[in-house]
N, C-alpha and C positions, 0 to 999 in steps of 0.2 A: 504494500500500500504506500502510495506517495503521500507525504505529509503536506500540510499547509504552511504558508508563511503568514506573518503577522498582518500584512496588508489584506490578505484574503479574509482573515478573521474579522478585521475591521469592516470590510465590505459586507460580510454576512450580517453584522450588526446594523449597518446602514440600510441594507435591503429589508430588514424587518420593519423599519420605520418608513420605507419607501423613499429614502433620501439618497442623494449623491455626494453631498459635501460633508466632511467631518466637522462637527460643531466645535466651538471653543472649549467645551468641557470634556472632550474626549481626545485621546492621543495614543500613538504608538511611542512608548518611552524607550524601549530597548527592542530593536528589530531582531527577528529570527525567522528561520525557515526549516523545512522538513519537520514540522511540528505534528506529532502523532498523539500526544497525551497532554491535556490542558488542566491546570489547577484553576478552578473558578470560585470566586468569593466576592460578595458585595463590597467588603472592605478588606484590605490587606495591610500588614505591617512587616517590618524586616524579618521577623521570625517565620512568617508565612512563606517567604521566599526560600528559606532553608527547608521548611517542611515540604514545599513543592519539589525541591531538589532531591530530598530524601525519598520522596514517593516516586521518583523517576519521571517527573513531568518535564515536558519540553518548553512550557510556556505558562505564564500566569496571566489570567484574564480577570480583571476586577471592574467594578461598576463605578464607584465614586472617584471623583477627580484626584489626580496626583500631580506634583510638579507643576509644569507649565499649564496643564489643564485646570489645576486648582487655582492658580493665580489669575487665570482668565475666565474662571467660572461665572463671574457676574455678567459677562457679556451675553450669555444666553437668556438673561432675564427679559430681554426685549420681547420675547414671545408673549409676556403678559400684556403688552400693548395690543397685539393682535386679538387676544381673547377679549379684552375690554372693548375695543372698537367693534368687534363682532356682536357685542351685547349692548350696543347703543351708547357707550360712554365716549365722550368727546376725546379726540385723539390728543389734543394738547394737554388735557388733564391726565390721560393715561401716560403720556411721555414724562410728565412731571413726577408722577407717583413712582414710576419705574426708575427714573433718575435717582431719586432718594434711596430706593432699595439697592441699586447698584453701588452707589457711593458707600453705603454702610458696609456692604460685603467686601468691596474693593479695599476699603481702609483696614478691615480686619485681616486681609491677606498678608499685610506686612508683619503680623505677629506669628505667622505660621512657619514651622520648620518643615518645609515642603519637599525636601529631596532625599530623606532617609531611605525610603523604599526603593526609589530609583537607583540610588547609589549602591544599595545592597544587590540589586538585580544586575547592575553592571559588573560588580566585583565577582559575582557568581556566574556571569555569562548566561543569565536567565532572561529570555525574551519576556517583555512586559507590556501590556496595553490596558487602557481603561476605556470603556464605552458607557457613557452616562445618558445623555439626552435621547439618543436613538432608542435605547432599550426602554426608557421611560415613555417614549412616544408609542412604542409597541404595547406597553402596559395600558396606556391611555386608550388605545384603540380597542383592546380587549374589554375594558370596563365600559366604554361607550357602547360597544356592540351589545353587551349584556343589558344595559339600561334601556337602549332603544328598542330592544325586543322583549321588554317586560312591561306589564301594566303598572304604572306608577301613579298613585293618587296621594298618598301620605308619605312622610319621611320614613316611616317604618317599612313601607313597601320598597323604597330605595335600598335600605339597609339589608332587607331580606334578599333582594336580587344580587347585591354585591357579595353577600356571604355564601352564595351558591357557587361563586368562582373558587376553584380548588384551593388556591393559595390562601385566600381569606377564610375559607371553611376550616382549613387545617391550622391556621395561626392561633397562637395562645392569646393574642389581643383580639378584641372585638371591634367591629365598626361602631362608632359611638356618635351621639349627638352632644356636642360640646356647648352649643347655645341653641335655645329653642327646645321643642319637645318632639318625640318620635311620633306623637299623635297629630302633630300639625300637618296641614295640607302642604304638599311638596311645592306647588306653584312652579314658577319658572326657575330652573336650576342651571348651575354652571359647574363644570368639572375642571379644576385648575391643577393640571398635571403636565409634566414635560416642559416646564418653563424654568427649570433650574431649581426653584424653591417655591414654597407657597408665598402668597402676597402679604401675609400678616394682617394686621388690623386695618391699615389704610386702604388696601386694595379690596378686602372683603367688604368694608363699610361702603366703598364706592359702588360696588355691585348692588348692595341693598338699597342705596339711594337711587338706583336706576332700575327698579322694578324686578330685581332678582330676589326670590324668596329663600333659596337654598344654595349655599356655597359649599363645595366639596373640596377639601384639602386632604393631602396625605397625612400631614401632621401640622402642629402649630406650637409656637413658643408660648409658655404659660403666661408671661407678661402681656403678650399680644392678645391672648384669650381674655385676660382680665379687662382690657380696654373694650373688647367687644361686649362683654357682659354688662359693663357700665353704660354702654350706649344703647338707649332704648330703640334706636332706628335699626339696630342689627337683629336679624331674624335667625333662620336655621343655619347652623354650621355643623357639617358632618366631617368627621375625621376617620380616614380609612385604616391607617397603619402602615408604617414605613417598610418594615421587613416583608410583610405580605405583598405589598405593591411592587417593591423592587424584585422580589422573587419571581414575579410574572415575567419580567423582561429577561432575567437571568435564565429561567427555565426555557424561554423561547430560543435563546441563542444556543443553549446546551443541546436542545433537540436538533437544531440545524447542524451543529458540529457532529453529533452522533450519526446523523444521516450520511455524513461524509466519512464515517468509520473512524472518527477521532474519539479516543478514550477521554472521558470527562470525569474529573474528580471534583465533586462539589463540597464546599465547606460553608456551613451556616445558612444555606439557602433552604427555604421551605419547599420541599420536593413535591411536585404534583404527580409523581409516577403511580401513586396508589389510587388515583381517581379515574 
């Protein structure tokens, strides 16, 4: 069997999203070829590179940004602008809100020790890449398809539909209503995924002010949630769960690798193979 190279693995991830261009939050950090066994994890640290080497893997594939993709992570937040404009929010307001969000994350990047994993991979000659937004887009499509094919009247109906997806069904965390009630009418809803990060209080509030009744995030910071709870204009906020959501994208690319007879070693991913 002929192995893959890192560029082909990246293309497989892009194909899952239907994209051609590598986004700012994804990158091939250490190139490699003739890859036949891949260590796959949502996050990795230097010890994982040693683990992959000891397990006889030829490459490490991770989800969350590293190195240069971590430092440019905030650049993918512009997708929030598209979502807001699609939902009737004025573009100038959307741009202003996203500019603030990008500045906050960009400033934080200066505190990061961003190169440890990549340096370890280079020292051990272990090919390494991370694929973030494309796999989140694949996850978004899976969830949207489920919701569009379900009868949704109340918030509880939305939760029930999402928890039928294998990764959410198997997760230890549950899909929860952080603001509002599960018995509330769902109304007009928006799914905010594959935009780098959730939009926090400011972006959620703006949706509510523009006739959106239910905002769906993967997760939210507690302090941002407190702001929402204090604001009487804010309606239903549903939180899905980070590990379950990310596992959908990771399982998707693992399946594609296995179709090409690549051996996959999963670490920490909610496996959908029993469903």
